[in-house]
N, C-alpha and C positions, 0 to 999 in steps of 0.2 A: 384589426385583429391580428394577434401574434400567434404564430404556430408553436405548439408545444414540442420543441425539438427533442426533449428528453423522452417524451412518450412515443414520438415517431421512431426514435432510435431503439426503444424497448420493443416495439412491435417488429421493426426490421430485423432485430436479432433473433426472432423466432424462425426466420427463413420462410415464412408463409405469406409474406407481403411483397409486392413489387411496386416500383415507382411508376406512376401514370405518365405516359408520354405527353408532350405538348399538344400533339394532334388530337389525342383522345380528350385531353383537358379542355380544348377549345370547343369540341363537339358536345361535351357533357354539360348539363345545366342544372342538375338537381341540387348540387352544393351551392352554386352561385345564387340560386333562387332563395336559399335559406339564409345566406349570410347577412343581408340587410336587416332581417327580423332578429337574428341572433345579436347583431351589433346593437340594435335599438334596445333590446331587452337587457343586455349586459351593461349598457351605458358606459360610464367612466370607471371601469374596473380593470384589474390586472389579470383577468381571466384569459386563458390561452386556448387555442383551438387545435383539435386533432381531427382533421378531415380524412374520411375513409370512403372510397367508392367501392360498392359491392357490385360485381358484374354478374353474369349468368353462371352460377355455380351449382354444383350437385348438392343433394340433401346431405351427403356425407361431409362435404366442405362446409355447408351451413352449420352443421353440428360442431365441426372443428373450430370455426371462427367464433361460434357462440361460447365455446369453452374458453377460448383465448381472451375474449372481450368481457366475459362475465365479471371479473374483478372491477372493471370500470363501472358497471351497473350497480355494484354493491357499494361503491365509494360515494359517500354522502357529499363530497366536494365536486363530483362530476355530474354534469347535466348532459344527458344523451338525447340526440335528435335523430329520428329515423324519418327519411323523406320518401314519400311515394304518393302518386295520384292513384285513383281507382279506375273505374271503367272508362275506356276510350271507345265511344260508340259512333259508328258512321262508316260510310263507304270509303272515306279517305283513310280510315284506320283498318279497313278490310275486316271489320268486325260488326255484324248486325244481327245478333240473336234477338228474338222477340217472342216472349211468352204472352200470348193474347189474353190468357186467363187473368193476368195481373192488371189489365186495363190498357192504358195508352203505353206507347213505347217507353217513355221516361219512367213510368211506374214499373215496367218490367225490369229496366236497368236498376232502379232503386232496390227492388226485391232481391235481385241477384247480388248487388253490392252488400246489402245487409246480411245476406246469408254468409258471405265471407267475413264480414265484420264480427258476426256472432261467434264464428270459429276462432277468430283472433282473440276476442274477449275471453273465450273458454280456454285459451292457451292450448288449443288442439292442433299441434304441429302437423300430425299425420292427416287429420281431417282437412286442414287448410290446403295441404298439398294435393289431396284427393279432389277437393273442390276446384282447385286451379286446373287440374288435369281434365275434369269433367266439363267445366264451363269455358275453359280457355279465356277467362276474364283477363282483359288487358291491363292488369295492375302492374305498372312499370317497376314498382319497388317491391315486388313479391319476394325477391331473394333477401334484401335487407330486413324485411318483416320477419321472414323465417329465421334469420340470424338472431333477431331480437328475441323471438320465442325460444330459440336454443340457449340464448344468454340467460333467460329467466329459468329455464330448465336446469341450468348448471349452477344456479345460485342456491345456497342452503336455506335462505329465507324466501317465503312466498311473496309474490307481487300481484297486484290487481291491475287489470287493464279495463279501461272504460272509454268508449267512444262518446265524445261530447258534441261533435258537429258533423253534419253531412250536407253536401250541396252538390248541385250540378251546374255546369256553365250555362246550360239552356235545357229546356224541356223538349225532348224530341217527340214529335207527333206524326212525322212523315218519314219514309225511308230516306229521303234526301237530306234530312236534318243530321246534325252531329253534335256530340257533347262530350265533355270530360267530367268525371265525378271526382269529388274531393271529400276526404274524411279526416278527422282529427281525433286522436285518442291520447289519454294520459295513462302513464304507468306509475304506480307508487306502492309503497308498503301498505298493507291493510291497516285500518285504524286499530288501536289497542282495544281489548274487550272492555265493555262497560263495567264500572265499579259496582259491586253489589251493595245493597243497603246494609248488610252486616258489616262489610268492610268500613263503610262510612261511619257507622255507629261506634266501631272499635276505635277509630281515630278520634272520635269525639270524647270517648271515655278515657283515652290515653293521649292527651295533648302533647305529651313529651315525645311522641313518635313511636311508642312501643307497638302501636297498631300496624306498623310497617310503612314502607314507602312505595306502594304500588303506583305504577304509571311512569316509571323511568323508561326513557326511550320513546316509542310511539312513532307517529307519522314523521316527525321531524328527524328521525334517524336516517331517512333515505331521501333521495332527490326524486322529484317527479320526472317522468320520461315522456317526451312527446313523439308521436309518429305521424 
């Protein structure tokens, strides 16, 4: 994979980014976990990579970076990947909330995770931040997720977010158990509105095209975004 030096330089010129030290790079693993999958999907292409690590930043900074990065989200030639696990539950993570009304421990974890996922799908930036403050859910990529939501807020065109998979590394049933949750979502432009029967009959009556050319653009105008 080749680094997009031009894009790196463009972001550096804003004065809002810094270069990650070797020590931090060696300890950090979210990017390196994604690279094999990205390389496999891209295959033999000339696509370039723009890696960005988002640390523990304030809501104001999340909004700022969302505004800076929004043009990349709107670019149909750019595929954006946001990496995050969901709940890390267990004594080794120092996080063991349990709502017994949900059933077993793993079901309580699932309910809590889905509450956060619903807020992300609703693109409720403030609601997701409030949820994190109340539950303290150990979603390690909560800041890049918030940056994504701010990117969407900064775009003139609407986007849809839909979670497509959810899983846990194991089903916790006892306090001595532990697990990590995983969730995957796609972000894309909404589909174009359905063509009315009147529009279809107009095109049939006017085969020369006088009935109009509805349907230009559509989902293909934007890239799907994975988180």
